[in-house]
C-alpha positions as CSV (number, residue, x, y, z in Angstrom):
1,X,84.6,-226.9,-57.0
2,X,82.5,-230.1,-57.4
3,X,79.6,-229.9,-59.8
4,X,76.2,-230.0,-58.1
5,X,74.5,-233.4,-58.2
6,X,72.0,-233.5,-61.0
7,X,70.3,-236.9,-60.3
8,X,70.1,-239.7,-57.8
9,X,68.9,-243.3,-57.6
10,X,66.0,-244.2,-55.4
11,X,66.3,-247.2,-53.1
12,X,64.3,-250.2,-54.3
13,X,61.7,-250.1,-51.5
14,X,59.2,-252.2,-53.4
15,X,61.6,-255.2,-53.4
16,X,61.9,-254.9,-49.6
17,X,58.1,-255.0,-49.1
18,X,56.5,-258.4,-48.8
19,X,52.9,-257.1,-48.4
20,X,50.3,-257.7,-51.0
21,X,48.8,-254.7,-52.7
22,X,45.1,-254.3,-53.5
23,X,42.7,-251.6,-54.6
24,X,39.2,-250.6,-53.7
25,X,36.4,-251.6,-56.0
26,X,34.6,-248.2,-55.3
27,X,37.6,-246.2,-56.5
28,X,36.3,-244.9,-59.8
29,X,33.0,-243.7,-58.5
30,X,34.3,-242.2,-55.3
31,X,37.3,-240.6,-57.0
32,X,35.0,-238.7,-59.3
33,X,32.7,-237.7,-56.5
34,X,35.5,-236.6,-54.1
35,X,37.4,-234.7,-56.8
36,X,34.2,-232.8,-57.7
37,X,33.7,-232.1,-54.0
38,X,37.1,-230.4,-53.7
39,X,36.7,-228.4,-56.9
40,X,33.3,-227.1,-55.9
41,X,34.9,-225.0,-53.1
42,X,37.2,-223.0,-55.5
43,X,40.0,-222.8,-52.9
44,X,42.9,-223.1,-55.2
45,X,44.3,-221.3,-58.2
46,X,44.1,-223.3,-61.5
47,X,47.8,-224.2,-61.1
48,X,47.4,-225.4,-57.5
49,X,44.3,-227.3,-58.4
50,X,45.9,-229.0,-61.4
51,X,48.8,-230.1,-59.1
52,X,46.3,-231.5,-56.5
53,X,44.4,-233.4,-59.2
54,X,47.5,-234.9,-60.8
55,X,48.5,-236.2,-57.4
56,X,45.5,-238.6,-57.6
57,X,45.0,-238.7,-53.8
58,X,41.9,-240.9,-54.2
59,X,44.2,-243.5,-55.9
60,X,46.3,-243.5,-52.7
61,X,43.1,-244.1,-50.7
62,X,42.2,-246.9,-53.0
63,X,45.5,-248.7,-52.3
64,X,45.5,-247.7,-48.6
65,X,41.9,-248.7,-47.7
66,X,41.0,-251.5,-50.3
67,X,38.6,-253.2,-47.8
68,X,36.5,-250.1,-47.0
69,X,32.8,-250.2,-48.0
70,X,31.5,-247.4,-50.3
71,X,30.4,-244.8,-47.7
72,X,33.5,-245.3,-45.6
73,X,35.7,-245.2,-48.7
74,X,34.2,-242.0,-49.9
75,X,34.8,-240.4,-46.5
76,X,38.4,-241.6,-46.6
77,X,38.8,-240.0,-50.0
78,X,37.3,-236.7,-48.7
79,X,39.6,-236.8,-45.7
80,X,42.9,-237.4,-47.6
81,X,41.8,-234.6,-50.1
82,X,41.1,-232.4,-47.1
83,X,44.6,-233.2,-45.7
84,X,46.1,-232.2,-49.1
85,X,44.2,-228.9,-48.9
86,X,45.6,-228.2,-45.4
87,X,49.1,-229.2,-46.5
88,X,49.2,-227.2,-49.6
89,X,47.7,-224.1,-48.0
90,X,50.1,-224.3,-45.0
91,X,53.1,-224.9,-47.1
92,X,53.1,-221.3,-48.2
93,X,52.2,-219.8,-44.8
94,X,54.1,-218.5,-41.8
95,X,54.0,-220.5,-38.6
96,X,51.3,-218.2,-37.1
97,X,49.1,-218.5,-40.2
98,X,49.6,-222.2,-40.5
99,X,48.5,-222.6,-37.0
100,X,45.4,-220.5,-37.7
101,X,44.6,-222.7,-40.7
102,X,45.0,-225.8,-38.7
103,X,42.8,-224.5,-35.9
104,X,39.9,-224.0,-38.4
105,X,40.1,-227.7,-39.2
106,X,40.6,-228.7,-35.5
107,X,37.9,-226.5,-34.1
108,X,35.4,-227.8,-36.7
109,X,36.3,-231.4,-35.8
110,X,36.0,-230.7,-32.0
111,X,32.9,-228.5,-31.6
112,X,29.5,-229.2,-33.1
113,X,28.5,-225.6,-33.8
114,X,31.9,-224.0,-34.5
115,X,32.0,-222.2,-37.9
116,X,34.1,-219.3,-39.1
117,X,32.3,-219.3,-42.5
118,X,35.4,-220.5,-44.4
119,X,35.4,-223.1,-47.1
120,X,37.9,-225.2,-45.0
121,X,35.4,-225.2,-42.1
122,X,32.6,-226.4,-44.4
123,X,34.7,-229.1,-46.0
124,X,35.8,-230.3,-42.5
125,X,32.2,-230.3,-41.2
126,X,31.0,-232.4,-44.2
127,X,33.7,-234.9,-43.6
128,X,33.0,-235.1,-39.9
129,X,29.3,-236.0,-40.6
130,X,30.5,-238.9,-42.7
131,X,33.0,-240.0,-40.1
132,X,30.5,-239.9,-37.2
133,X,28.1,-242.1,-39.0
134,X,30.4,-245.1,-38.7
135,X,33.0,-244.6,-36.0
136,X,33.1,-245.8,-32.4
137,X,33.8,-243.7,-29.3
138,X,37.3,-245.0,-28.7
139,X,38.4,-244.6,-32.3
140,X,36.8,-241.1,-32.5
141,X,38.5,-239.9,-29.3
142,X,41.9,-241.1,-30.6
143,X,41.3,-239.6,-34.0
144,X,40.7,-236.2,-32.5
145,X,43.8,-236.5,-30.4
146,X,45.8,-237.3,-33.5
147,X,44.2,-234.3,-35.3
148,X,45.4,-232.1,-32.5
149,X,48.9,-233.4,-32.7
150,X,48.9,-233.1,-36.5
151,X,47.8,-229.4,-36.5
152,X,50.5,-228.5,-33.9
153,X,53.2,-230.3,-35.8
154,X,52.2,-228.6,-39.1
155,X,52.4,-225.2,-37.4
156,X,55.9,-226.1,-35.9
157,X,57.0,-227.2,-39.4
158,X,56.0,-223.8,-40.8
159,X,57.9,-222.1,-38.0
160,X,61.1,-224.1,-38.7
161,X,60.7,-223.4,-42.4
162,X,60.4,-219.7,-41.6
163,X,63.6,-219.7,-39.7
164,X,65.4,-222.0,-42.1
165,X,66.0,-224.5,-39.3
166,X,66.7,-228.2,-40.0
167,X,66.1,-230.4,-37.0
168,X,68.4,-233.2,-35.7
169,X,67.5,-236.8,-36.4
170,X,65.6,-237.5,-33.1
171,X,63.6,-234.3,-33.1
172,X,62.8,-234.6,-36.8
173,X,61.5,-238.2,-36.4
174,X,59.1,-237.1,-33.7
175,X,57.9,-234.2,-35.7
176,X,57.6,-236.2,-38.9
177,X,55.4,-238.9,-37.4
178,X,52.8,-236.1,-36.6
179,X,53.1,-233.6,-39.4
180,X,53.0,-236.3,-42.1
181,X,49.4,-236.9,-41.0
182,X,50.1,-240.7,-41.1
183,X,48.6,-241.1,-37.6
184,X,45.3,-239.5,-38.5
185,X,45.2,-241.7,-41.6
186,X,45.9,-244.7,-39.5
187,X,43.1,-243.4,-37.2
188,X,40.6,-244.1,-40.0
189,X,41.3,-247.9,-40.0
190,X,38.7,-248.6,-37.3
191,X,36.1,-246.5,-39.1
192,X,36.8,-248.2,-42.4
193,X,36.9,-251.7,-40.8
194,X,33.8,-251.3,-38.5
195,X,35.8,-252.0,-35.3
196,X,36.5,-250.0,-32.1
197,X,39.6,-251.2,-30.3
198,X,40.1,-250.7,-26.6
199,X,42.9,-248.5,-25.4
200,X,44.7,-251.5,-24.0
201,X,45.6,-252.6,-27.5
202,X,47.5,-249.3,-28.1
203,X,49.4,-249.8,-24.8
204,X,50.8,-253.2,-25.9
205,X,54.5,-253.0,-26.6
206,X,54.5,-255.4,-29.6
207,X,51.4,-253.7,-31.2
208,X,53.0,-250.3,-30.9
209,X,56.3,-251.5,-32.2
210,X,54.7,-252.6,-35.5
211,X,52.5,-249.5,-35.5
212,X,55.5,-247.2,-35.3
213,X,57.5,-249.3,-37.8
214,X,54.6,-248.9,-40.3
215,X,54.3,-245.2,-39.7
216,X,58.0,-244.7,-40.2
217,X,58.1,-246.8,-43.4
218,X,55.5,-244.5,-44.8
219,X,57.2,-241.3,-43.7
220,X,60.7,-242.3,-44.9
221,X,59.5,-243.6,-48.2
222,X,57.4,-240.4,-48.8
223,X,60.4,-238.3,-48.0
224,X,62.8,-239.9,-50.4
225,X,60.2,-240.0,-53.1
226,X,59.1,-236.4,-52.6
227,X,62.6,-235.0,-52.2
228,X,62.9,-233.7,-55.8
229,X,59.5,-232.0,-55.7
230,X,60.3,-230.3,-52.4
231,X,63.8,-229.2,-53.3
232,X,62.3,-227.5,-56.4
233,X,59.9,-225.6,-54.2
234,X,62.7,-224.8,-51.7
235,X,61.0,-226.8,-49.0
236,X,63.7,-229.4,-48.2
237,X,63.9,-228.8,-44.4
238,X,61.0,-231.0,-43.6
239,X,62.5,-234.1,-45.3
240,X,64.5,-237.0,-43.8
241,X,66.9,-236.8,-46.8
242,X,68.0,-233.3,-45.9
243,X,68.2,-234.2,-42.2
244,X,70.4,-237.2,-43.0
245,X,72.7,-235.2,-45.2
246,X,73.2,-232.6,-42.5
247,X,73.4,-235.0,-39.5
248,X,75.8,-237.5,-41.2
249,X,77.6,-235.0,-43.5
250,X,76.8,-237.1,-46.5
251,X,75.6,-236.5,-50.1
252,X,72.2,-236.9,-51.6
253,X,72.9,-240.4,-53.0
254,X,74.3,-241.7,-49.7
255,X,71.2,-240.3,-47.9
256,X,68.9,-242.0,-50.3
257,X,70.8,-245.3,-49.9
258,X,70.5,-244.9,-46.1
259,X,66.7,-244.5,-46.4
260,X,66.6,-247.9,-48.2
261,X,68.8,-249.5,-45.4
262,X,66.6,-248.1,-42.7
263,X,63.4,-249.2,-44.5
264,X,64.7,-252.8,-44.4
265,X,65.3,-252.5,-40.7
266,X,61.8,-251.1,-40.1
267,X,60.3,-253.9,-42.2
268,X,62.2,-256.6,-40.2
269,X,61.0,-254.9,-37.0
270,X,57.4,-254.9,-38.2
271,X,57.5,-258.6,-39.1
272,X,59.1,-259.6,-35.8
273,X,56.6,-257.6,-33.8
274,X,53.7,-259.1,-35.7
275,X,54.9,-262.6,-34.8
276,X,55.2,-261.6,-31.1
277,X,51.7,-260.1,-30.8
278,X,49.9,-261.6,-27.8
279,X,46.3,-262.6,-27.5
280,X,44.1,-259.8,-26.2
281,X,41.8,-262.2,-24.4
282,X,38.9,-262.6,-26.7
283,X,38.6,-264.2,-30.2
284,X,36.6,-261.2,-31.5
285,X,39.2,-258.7,-30.3
286,X,42.1,-260.7,-31.6
287,X,40.4,-260.8,-35.0
288,X,39.9,-257.0,-34.9
289,X,43.6,-256.5,-34.1
290,X,44.5,-258.8,-37.0
291,X,42.4,-256.7,-39.3
292,X,44.1,-253.5,-38.0
293,X,47.6,-255.0,-38.6
294,X,46.5,-256.0,-42.1
295,X,45.4,-252.4,-42.6
296,X,48.8,-251.1,-41.6
297,X,50.3,-253.4,-44.3
298,X,48.0,-252.1,-46.9
299,X,49.0,-248.5,-46.1
300,X,52.7,-249.3,-46.4
301,X,52.6,-251.2,-49.7
302,X,49.8,-249.0,-51.1
303,X,51.8,-245.9,-50.5
304,X,54.7,-247.3,-52.4
305,X,52.6,-248.4,-55.3
306,X,50.7,-245.1,-55.5
307,X,53.9,-243.0,-55.5
308,X,54.8,-244.5,-58.9
309,X,51.2,-244.7,-60.3
310,X,50.4,-241.1,-59.7
311,X,52.2,-237.9,-60.9
312,X,52.3,-236.5,-57.4
313,X,56.1,-236.9,-56.9
314,X,57.6,-237.7,-60.4
315,X,55.2,-235.9,-62.8
316,X,54.9,-237.3,-66.3
317,X,58.1,-239.3,-65.7
318,X,56.6,-241.5,-63.0
319,X,56.6,-244.7,-65.1
320,X,60.2,-244.2,-66.2
321,X,61.2,-243.5,-62.6
322,X,59.6,-246.7,-61.4
323,X,61.5,-248.7,-64.0
324,X,64.9,-247.0,-63.6
325,X,64.7,-245.5,-60.1
326,X,66.7,-242.6,-61.5
327,X,65.4,-239.1,-60.4
328,X,66.7,-236.1,-62.3
329,X,66.6,-233.1,-60.1
330,X,64.2,-230.3,-61.3
331,X,65.2,-226.7,-61.4
332,X,63.6,-224.4,-58.8
333,X,59.9,-223.9,-59.1
334,X,59.3,-226.3,-62.0
335,X,56.9,-228.2,-59.8
């Protein structure tokens, strides 16, 4: 019998990414404020809270929204922390309970007076107040739609986990685009940039090609980076690496290599679609679209950089992993 694989080498995604990284000048102040905000609700055990804090979600926000003014940046920090709260809570829940958790978040976002008295509802309501202060009607409507899709996808993920079911490639890609929360994170671009794009932009073929390429680059990179952490928890079903191994009957290293190959395809697709973008008929609108496209680029490269700067995926070994790209598999429950 072959020995179980003990390590694998990450694809060199940073070398495939031509986008320029940047960080937000408000990071230090907002990180402290937003972390204190999460801690004040006493939702997690000390172990869970320590894991959340070492993940440095505000650092991800700094890389992903480097252009955001102070108030918008603070709201983005709060939102990504809120997503981590929903994600961590639902990770240990049944499909039914995960849906109930998601509906607390969703109902608070949808309805002005909805409140079940929970900490999650209060956190969501405070974030919503920050969001509404600076968001346009088109952007807010789309944001709520993405929140709905996210909640439904997280509940479906929990149901699949409960059954031990691993989806095929096509079904997984559709689910992953929603349960990763990347679309709700992209939904904050207009809020952070002070723009409100018409729906016609999101119906343009070239714009949506680069939009989906960016979303998939984030999802695929997250999955290969987080694989070790998730396998240690026993949560590998919602990961493209597991899906690839099952679908293609390949090992872990071949699956990781395939992620790198596909990332290169996605990057080429993004660059080509950006060059093919049409004018949307007004200089001001074209400028707003260009800012949105630049925001997509910041998310893609920022997510890569953050994955190695924080301890979210690789723990104390994050610097070594960045240098060597070698990931030693952790025993169950170490993370």
